[in-house]
N, C-alpha and C positions, 0 to 999 in steps of 0.2 A: 287377623284372619290367618289361620294356620295352613289351610289347604289351598291349592291352586284353583283359581276361577277363570272362566273364559267368557268371551263376549260375542262373537259373531261367527259366520261361516267362512272357511277357506278350503276349497277343494272338498266340500262336503263335511268339513270339520269346523269346530268353533275356533274363532280367533282368540289368541291368548290375551287376557287383560289382567292377569294376576298382578302384573307389575303396577297397574294403575291403583288397585286396591291397596297394595303394599305401600305405594308412594303416598297415598292419602293417609294411611295410618302413620307413616313416618313423619307426617306433618305435625304429629302430636309433640314433637320436640319443641317445647315451649321456649319462647324468647321473652324474658321478662321486660316489661315496659315500665319505665320510670314515670311515676305519677307526681303531679305537682304537690309539693309539700313545703312547709316552712318549719324550721329555718333552713338556710343553705349551708352545706358543708364548707368549711374553710380550707382553701388550698394553700395560701401563703399570707403572711402578714408580719408586721413588726410592731412592737409596743415600746415606746420610749418613755422612761420615767425620768423626769427632770427634777433633781433634788434641789430644794431651796438652798441658796448660798448660806443663809443663817444656820441651817441644819448641818451643812457640811462643815462650817466653822466650829459648831458645837461638838460634832463628832471628833474632829481633829483635836480639839482641846481636851476631850476625854480620852484621847489615845486610841480611838477606834479607827480601823482601817477597812476600806472596802475593796474587794477584788472580784472581778467578773469571772463566772464559771462558763467556759465555752459551751455552746456557741454564742452566749451573751457577750456583749462588749460594754466596757465602761470607759468613757472618755470625759474627763473632768467631772461634771455633776450629772452627766447623762448616761443612764443605763439603758442599753438597747437589747431587748429580748426578741428572739425569733419565735414565730408561732409554728407549732407542729400539729395543730388540730383544733377541733371545736366546730361550732355552728352558730349561725347568726341570721336573724330575720332581716331581709334586705330592706324592707320598708321602714323598720323602726330602729335598726341597729342594735337590737337587743339579742343577747346570746352569751355563750360561754366560749372564751378563747384560751386555749392551752398553749403554754410556752415551753421551749427547751432551754437548757442551760440554767443559770441561777446566779446568786450573789453570795459571796463569802464575806462574813463580818468577823473581824478579829479585834479583841480587846485584851491587851496583855497576853497572857498565855492561853486564854480561852478564845474559842472561835465557834461559829455556827454557820452552816451553809443553808441558804434558802433555795429550794428546788421546786420544780413543777409549778411555776407561777400560773395562776388561773385568774383571768379577768372576767368578771361577770357583770356585763353592762345592764342586765335586767334587774338584779338586786343591788347593783352599784357597790361592788366589793372587789377587793384584790386579795387572793389567798395564795398560800405557798406551803410546802412541806417543811416543817422545822423539826429536826430530829426524827424524821419519819412520820410525824403527825401533821395532818392538814390543819392549818390555822388561818382564820380570817385576819389577815394582817392589817388591812386598811379599808376604810370606807371611802367611796368616791362621791364627790359633791360637784354640783354644777356640770352634770354630764350632758353633752350634746352629741348628736349624730348627724352626719351629712353624707350624701352619696358621692362616691368616688368612682365614676364609671359604673361598672357592674358591682363594685365593692362598696365599702363604707369607711368613713373616717370618724372615729369615736374619740372624743376628748373629755377629760375630766380636769377642771380647773384646780380642784383640791383633792389631794390624796392624804387622807387623815388617818394616823395610827390609831388602831382600836385598842381597847383594854386587853383583849386576848393577845394581840400582837405585842403589846407592851410587856405582858407577863412572860410570854414565850421567849422573847429576845433577851430580856434582862435576866431571866433564869438561866439561860444557856451561857450568858457572858459574865455572870457574876463571879468574881474571884473568891477563892476560899477565904472564909472569915477567920481571922486570928483572934485568939483569946484576948479580951480587953480592948479590941479594936472596934471602932464604929463601922457600921455597915457602909460600904461605899455608895456614893450617889449613883443612882441608875443612869445608864447612858440614854435610855429611851423613856419617853413619857407619853401616856395615853392622850389622845386628842391633839397631838402635835401635827400640824400640817407639814407633811414631809416634802410636798412639792406638787407636781402636776403630771398628767400622763396623756399620751396621744397614741392611738392604735389605728393602723391602716390595714384593712382586710381585703383580700382578693378571694372571692368564692371559687370553689372547685367547679360548681355549676350554679346557675341562677334559674329560678322557676320561670317558666315561659307563660306569659299571659295569654288567655284565650282570645286573641285578636289577630286578624289577618287570615289568610287562606293558604292552603297547600295546593299547588297546581300539579296535576299528574297528566303528562302528555304521553299517551300510549304509542308504542311503536307501530307504524302502519304495516310493517312486515308481519309482526307477530299477531296483531289484532286482525290483519287481513286474512291470515290463515284460519283464525277462529271463525271469521265471518263466512269463509268458504265452507267451513264445517257446520254451517247453519247455527252458529252460536251468536246470540244477541247480547249486547251490553245494556243492562238496566241500571238506573241510578238509585242509590239508597239515600234518602233525605238526611241531612240538608245538602248533600253533594249536588252540584249543578253542572250542566254541560256548557263549557265556555265556547267551544268550537268543535269541529269534527275531531274525535279521538282525544279531546282535551277536557279535563274535568277539574273543577274547583271544590275543595272540601275545607270548611272552616277549621282553623287550628283549635284544638281543645285543651292544649297545655303540654306539660312535659318539663324537661330541664335542658339547659344548654350551657356549655362552658364559655367563658369570655372570648376565647379564640375560635369557638365553633368547632372544636376538635373532639368533643365528647358531649354526652347527654342524649336524650331521646325526645324527639318532637312528634306529637301525635295529632291526628285530625279526626273529625267526626264524619259520619256518613260512610260512603264507600261505593263499591261497584258490585253488581251481581251478574254473573255469566250464566245464561240459560240456553238450553238446547232441548227442543221438543220434536221428537221424531217418531213416526209410526213404523213399527217393525211387524208388518202383517204376517210374515212367515212364522214369526215367533208368537203371534197373537197378543201383542202387547204394545203399549206406548212407552217409549223411553224418554221420560221428562227428567232431565238432570240439570242441577244448578250448583254453582260454587259461589258462595258469598265471600267477598273480600272486603271486610269492614274495618273501619278505623285505621287507615293507612298510617304507619309510623316510620320514622327515619332514625336509626341508631347511628349517631355520628362517630362513636368510638369503634363499634364493630363494623361500621360501614356496610350496613345491611338495611333492607326495608322489610317490614313485617306487617301482617294483617291478621284480623280475627277471621278464621276460616270456618265456614259451615258447608258441609257437603251433603246434598240431598238428591235422591234419585228414586224413580219408580221402576227403574230397570231391574228385572228379575233374571237371575242367572239361569239359562236354559238347562233343563234336565235336573235341576236341584230339587230335592224333596227332603224336608220342607223347603219352600221357596226362599231363596237367598237374594238379598239386594246388596251386592258388594260395593256399590258406589253410594249407598245411603248411610253415611257414617256419622251424620249429625254434627254437633259443635266440636271442632277439633282444637279450639283455643287459639292463642296467638302464636303465629308461626312465621319464620323467616322465609321470604320468597325470592329475594334478589340481592346480589352483591352490588355495592354502589361505588362509583368513582365520584368523590365529593369535592366541591370547591366552596369555601366559606369566606365571607368578607365581614369581619366584625366592625362595629362602630360603637366604641365605649361611650361617646357623648350622648347617643340616643339609646344606649343599652339595647342594641339590635344586632342580629347576625343574619346576613343574607346568605342563603344556602341554595346551591344548584347541584344536582346530582344526576348521573346516568346509571340506570339499573340494568344489570345483566342477570337473566333468570337463572335460578339455582336448579340443580338436577332434579330434586324431588318435586319442586313446583312445575318443572317442565313435564314430568311424567304425569302429574295430576291433570294438567291441561290437555295432554295427549289422550286422556280418557275420552274427551269429546271427539277427537279424531277417530278413535277406535269405534265408537258407536256410529259415527257417520259412515265409516267404512262398511259396516253391516247394512246400513240403510241404502248405501250406493249399490251394493251387490244385489239387494232385493229389487231395486229400481231398474238396473241394467240387465238382469238375467232374462226376463221375458223378451226384451228387444233383441239381445244377442242370440237367444235361442231361435227366434223367428228368422234372423239373418242366416244363421247356420242351417236351418231347415231348407231355405230357398237355395243356398249354395249346394247342399247335398243333392237336392232334386235335380238341379241344373247339371250336376256332375254325373247324373244317371241313377241315383238311388231311387228305389221304389217308394212312392208316397205311402204313408201309413204309420201305424203305432211304432214300429221298429225304428224308422227314420226319425220320428218325433222324439223318441227316447234318446237317440244318439245326438240329435240337435240340442236337446235340453242339457245334456252333459257338456257339450261344447260351449253352449251359451253360458252355463254356470262357470266354466273355467275362464272364459273370456271376461265375464263380469268381475270375477275375483281378481284377475290380472289388472284390469283397468282400475278397479277400486284400490288395489294395493299400490299401484303407481301414484294415484292421486293422494293416498294416505302418506306416502313417502314424501311427496312434495309439501304436504301440510304438516309434516312432523315438526314439533317444536323442540329445538335442541337446547341443551344446557349451554349457557353463555350468550344466547341470543339477547339482543337488546329488548328489554321489557318496556322501557319508556324513560322519560325524564321527570324529575321532581324539582320543584322550586318553591321557596317560601322565604319570608322574613320573620324570624322569631324575635319577639320583644320580651326582654327580661323584666322582672318586677322593678 
């Protein structure tokens, strides 16, 4: 909305509410919500390749030396590779795990460095870059996967050299052939069982199962102000009322980190705030509602968000054609509160218990103050006749002549008094940025 809009009367003028419309539009700042997806992104892990003693002896006999490329480490027959990325299905342990560092293999004057190791537990293979080309070095056999808290432990009893790996390594390490000399025996042979591997993976975030509930306990102070502004709280199924001002919504999914410091947990249902007021002086009914659906908690941003829909029959007075500044429709997912969060993880059960206190954000506060503005108009209308009658009696008692002139003067005084009282009440009901919106609590269960 580019032009200013106004909502009610103050000293014969309309009360400004452009800030309400602007605030509602500002809610269009979308906060993305993480949706449940597989596989999980990998945060950290290690893969240990244990080379068979017979293979180590054979390589030593052939004059082949192995050296780890940092950050990989080689101690005896164990090569430990650090993981720098990838993704994995929590339930099955299937996925692709990327590693940093590498392994340098030297035979005589020739050497080759294997980099960017990639373990694929889905197609059971181990690949690496050899001379800049990605090569499937080995096939994994007897692969098993087990849960390790939120993560996974993946083991392969056999790591068997492939023909592609055999060719790539022997080609890179083969010494120059001299005239009349027999070709040297290759250091590597396809189908050789090089050893075994073990990978331990910790996910960046785990998918949240749609089980359990999110409890939102609204602040008595803030919701009390809305109640005085004649705003009612309605439930959006399947949200239920646990007790006064406390509501339960089933968790619908999301993601959560093992420590409960990142990820977004979502719920279904929600709350609908409605206000129905008759503005007789304006000849209309102002029926306004704000839907706060699918409450979500972003653990990294430390914010709460909802799906917002603003609907209203209120028509801006004097507008031609008629304008409905509060009837803005579906505004999408928007952040409404800043959270102070406490998380308690339990790796054994793959759960994270979360409790948080929400402080309402500036834009959300302005949106809710739209209810207060409309209520101020209604209050002025209700108080004006009563205050005008009191003023008329006072004027007559003070010696004014009864009649139209005194009535007009009393009406003006009554209007001013009604506006003053309504403004004082509106100030008391004003919702300020930083006020406590309420508390959130839930237990998120990972896959």
